[in-house]
N, C-alpha and C positions, 0 to 999 in steps of 0.2 A: 642639419639647418633648421632645428625646430626653434621656434620663437619662444622668449622667456618673458616673464612679467617683471616690470621693474617699476619703481616708485618715484616721482619727483615732485617735490612740493604738494605731498599728499596725494597727488594723481598717479592712478596706476594705468600705465599703457604696456602695451606689447612690443617688445624689442626683438629684431632679427639678428642673430647671430652670426648666421651664414656658415656655421660649423667652425668659425675662428675661436682662436683661445681668448680669454678674457683682455690678457694683456696685448695681443695683436689686435683686437676689436678697438679698445680704448686708444691705441696707438694710431690706426687709421682715421678714429673718428674725431681726432684733433686735426687731422689736415682738412680744414674746412672750406678751403679753397682750392681751384684748379692751380694756382701760383705755388701754394704750399705743398700739394701734393708732387710738382715738378721738383720743388728744392729737395724733398725726402728722397726722390728716387735719383736725382743727381749726386746725393751723398751717398750712395751706396757704390761699392767697387764694380767696374766693368769686367765681366769675366768673358774669357772667349773659351765656350765649351758647346759641346753639342748638346745641350740640355733644353728642356721646358719644364722648370720648375712652377711649382704654384706660387701664389703670392706669400703664403704662410711659410713655406720653405725659405724663398728669397729674404723675407725677414728675419728669420734665425740664420742664414747664411750671411747676410748683409753684402751679398753681391749678386748680380744679375746681367744679362744681355739685352738687348733691344726688345725681344718679345716678352721676356720675364719683367722688364721695367713697364712695359705697355699693360700687362698683366696686373701687376701692382697697382698700377695707376687707376686700372678700372675697376678693380676691388675697392680701392679706397674712395672713387667715385659712386660705387654702388653703396656703401654702407652711410655715406652721407646723402642719399636721397635722389642719385642719378643712375639712370641705366648704366649696366656693364656693355659698353659699346667700343668696337675696335675697327680701324681703318686698314687695310693691307696695301702698302706701295710697293710695285712691283718693278723690278729694274731688268737690264740686260748688262751682262758682263760685270756684274754688282750684285752686293747682298740685297736682300728685300728689305723693307722697313715696316714697323707696326707703330701705330699711332692709336694713344686711347682717346676717345672722342667725347666730348661735352658740349651742351648747349645751353646758352643764355639768351634770353630775350630774342630768341628766333635764330641766333646766328652760332655758328661752329667754331669751336676752338679744338687745339690738341696739346696732349700730353705725352712726351716720348722719351726714352732714354738713347743717347748716341754718345760717342767718342767724337764725332764730327758736330762742330758748335752750330750750325744751323739746321740740324735735324730733329731739334728737340721741341720747346714749347712754341704753343701759336694762341695768341689773344683771340677770343670770341668775336671776330669781326667779318667772318666769311660766310655769305649768303647760302652757299652750297658746299656740298663735297668735293665736287670739282674744283672749285676756287681754292679750297683748303689744300687737297693735294697739289694743286699747281703752285702754292706758295714754297714748296719744298723742292720745286724743280732747280733752279740756279744752284741749291746748296748740294745737291744729290749728284756727286762724281764719284769715278773711282780714281785709283793711284796715277793713271795716265791722263787725268784731267778730262775724262770724257762725260760728258751730262748721260746720265744713265736712267734715270726715273722714266716710266713708259706708260703704267696703268696703274688704276685703283680701284680698290673693292670695299664697300662698305654700306652703310653701317652693319657690324656683323655684331648680333647681341650674343653675350655668352650665357644669359640665362639657359639657352638652349642647351648648354653641356652642365648644367647644375647636377644632374643626376651621375656625373662623372667627376665630381668634387674639385672642379678646376680652381677653387680659390684655397683648396686645403690639403689635397692630396700629397703624399709621401713620395709618390713615383711619378714619373715626367708625366706631364699632360699634353701629349700629342695630340690629343683630341682637338686641341686649339690650332695648332698650325695646319692640321688636316682640315679643319672648319673654313679657314682662311684660304687655303689653296682651291678648295671647291666652291668658293664665293664667285659670282660673277664680276669678271675685271673689265673694267671700262678704260679704253685707251684715252690717252690725254690730248693725241694729235695723231694724223694719220702717218702711216710708215715712211712715206717719203719725206716727210718733215724730217724724219729723225736721221736719214741718210745725209742730210745737210747740215747738222748742227755742228756749231765752232767747238773747240774745247776751250776750257775755261782759262782765263788768262792767268799769270802768275800770281798776281796780288790776291784775287779772289781765292785762288788755290789755297793759297798759304793762310790767309784769314780764316779757312773754313776748317783747317786743318788743326786749328787750337783744340787741345785735349786729347788730340788723337794720339794713342800710344802704341807702337809696334808690336805684334805679336808672333 
């Protein structure tokens, strides 16, 4: 991740490459807004595999799942001046979900890859991370229509994993999910509330399944 000198308009400055190839660095630098980053990760194929690919490998393979999409979004945010932050959403009887975090004007937003329509982008309108996590609650359900989201953790700063090359490694970066699992998780509501939650109605269930592919 050695910085390099670049020149623009006759002014020399130091640019951090983060170990990315010049092609990938240019591609990520073009994603200058969170919405552009979301559109970019939406365009890559969703894969069902037990992997933890780095952003550089995801860009080469042009596919990735929830974790890998969040890593790619965090990398894009980083090269455009934001810290690489993640939030982990923990569920019961369901998969966990990972969201890349960004902040504008003191408010939180999120970028995420999912084959469920409602578990993706969030505009920066949330005062706290708990508010942001709760925005995913009604969209977070399993195939039985059970609302499954229970807790959240974050922000988790991936700068802690720079020595393990989470942005560029050719090996699976299992260090990332390990860091997320180890992070302190906060319950969204008391356990007794979860026992009385109603299942999702059919119309909402079908709307959220837009884009879902059976595997």
